[in-house]
C-alpha positions in Angstrom: 0.3 -0.1 -0.3 1.1 3.1 -1.0 0.1 7.0 0.3 0.8 10.1 -1.1 4.3 11.7 -0.4 4.5 13.4 2.6 8.4 15.0 1.6 8.9 16.7 -1.6 11.2 19.2 -2.3 9.2 22.6 -2.7 10.4 25.2 -5.7 10.5 28.7 -4.0 7.7 30.3 -6.1 8.1 33.8 -6.8 5.4 35.9 -7.4 5.7 37.1 -11.4 5.7 41.3 -10.0 9.1 39.9 -8.4 10.2 38.4 -11.5 9.3 42.0 -13.3 11.5 43.7 -10.2 14.9 41.1 -10.5 14.5 41.8 -14.8 14.6 37.6 -15.4 13.5 36.4 -18.6 9.8 36.0 -17.5 9.8 39.5 -15.9 10.9 40.7 -19.0 8.6 38.4 -21.6 5.8 40.3 -19.7 7.4 43.6 -20.0 7.5 43.3 -23.4 3.7 41.8 -23.8 2.4 44.9 -21.9 4.4 47.4 -24.1 3.8 46.2 -27.4 0.3 46.1 -26.4 0.3 49.6 -25.2 2.6 50.1 -28.9 0.1 48.5 -30.9 -2.6 51.0 -29.5 -0.8 54.2 -30.5 0.2 53.5 -33.3 -3.5 52.3 -34.4 -5.1 55.4 -32.7 -1.9 58.1 -34.8 -2.8 56.4 -38.2 -6.5 57.4 -37.2 -5.8 60.6 -36.9 -3.7 60.7 -39.4 -5.9 59.5 -41.6 -8.3 62.4 -40.7 -5.9 65.2 -40.8 -4.2 64.4 -44.0 -7.6 63.2 -45.6 -9.6 66.0 -44.7 -7.7 68.2 -46.3 -7.2 65.7 -49.3 -10.3 65.2 -49.9 -11.2 69.3 -49.8 -8.5 69.9 -52.6 -9.9 66.7 -54.6 -13.6 67.6 -54.6 -13.9 71.3 -55.2 -17.9 70.9 -54.8 -17.4 69.5 -51.2 -15.2 72.9 -50.6 -17.9 75.0 -51.8 -20.4 73.7 -49.1 -21.5 76.0 -46.7 -22.6 75.3 -43.1 -24.2 78.3 -40.7 -23.0 80.4 -43.0 -19.3 79.2 -42.8 -17.1 77.3 -45.1 -17.4 73.3 -44.2 -13.5 73.4 -44.3 -13.1 75.9 -42.4 -16.4 74.0 -39.6 -14.1 70.8 -40.5 -11.0 71.9 -40.0 -10.9 74.7 -37.5 -14.0 73.7 -34.8 -15.2 70.2 -35.6 -11.5 68.5 -35.3 -10.6 69.5 -31.8 -13.6 68.0 -29.9 -13.1 64.5 -32.2 -9.4 65.2 -30.9 -9.8 65.2 -27.4 -12.8 62.4 -27.4 -10.0 60.3 -28.9 -7.4 61.2 -26.3 -10.7 60.2 -23.6 -11.0 56.4 -25.3 -6.8 56.8 -26.0 -6.8 57.3 -22.2 -9.5 54.5 -21.4 -7.8 51.7 -23.5 -4.5 52.1 -22.1 -5.5 52.0 -18.5 -7.4 48.9 -19.1 -4.6 47.3 -20.4 -3.0 47.8 -17.3 -5.3 46.9 -15.5 -5.4 43.2 -17.7 -1.7 43.2 -16.6 -1.8 43.9 -13.3 -4.5 41.1 -13.3 -2.5 38.4 -14.6 0.6 39.5 -12.6 -1.3 39.3 -9.7 -3.4 36.3 -10.2 -3.5 33.2 -7.9 -1.7 30.1 -9.3 -4.1 27.5 -10.5 -4.3 23.7 -9.3 -2.1 22.6 -12.4 0.4 25.4 -11.7 0.2 23.7 -7.8 0.2 20.1 -9.1 2.9 21.0 -11.9 5.6 22.8 -9.1 5.4 19.5 -7.1 3.4 20.8 -4.3 1.6 17.8 -2.6 -1.4 18.8 -1.0 -2.2 17.0 2.7 -2.7 13.7 3.0 -6.1 14.2 4.0 -7.2 15.7 0.8 -5.7 13.5 -1.8 -7.1 9.6 -1.2 -3.8 7.4 -1.2 -3.9 5.2 -4.6 -4.3 1.3 -4.2 -1.4 -0.8 -4.7 -1.7 -2.6 -8.8 -0.5 -5.9 -7.5 -3.9 -6.3 -5.4 -6.1 -6.2 -8.8 -4.2 -9.2 -9.9 -5.3 -12.8 -9.3 
């Protein structure tokens, strides 16, 4: 009859925050993933802003009928480029900050998570003897 192993060599378990603080390979991988996510967000927003800032004057240059339109007695390019684009920039800035904070919150949640049962079992930590039933001896099943 065999029972659970009561003496195991426990590997030290370091929290991910310690891995990041000590700049280990795992900590660097976590930081690279956060930086890559934030960079992807920033570049995406910059591309949208650039498309609008460059696209509107290009539209007005290539389509004179749009340039001649009037809104509230003012030429449409003036209204769009001189007034409406600034609130849109503020809205994009607000959206960017919200998304960047969400990325950081997701990262913090990932870093601070408690280890899953599979992580505990893979680390070699065996639960107390009352938690796991003792395995039966295979020779007892033979006739």
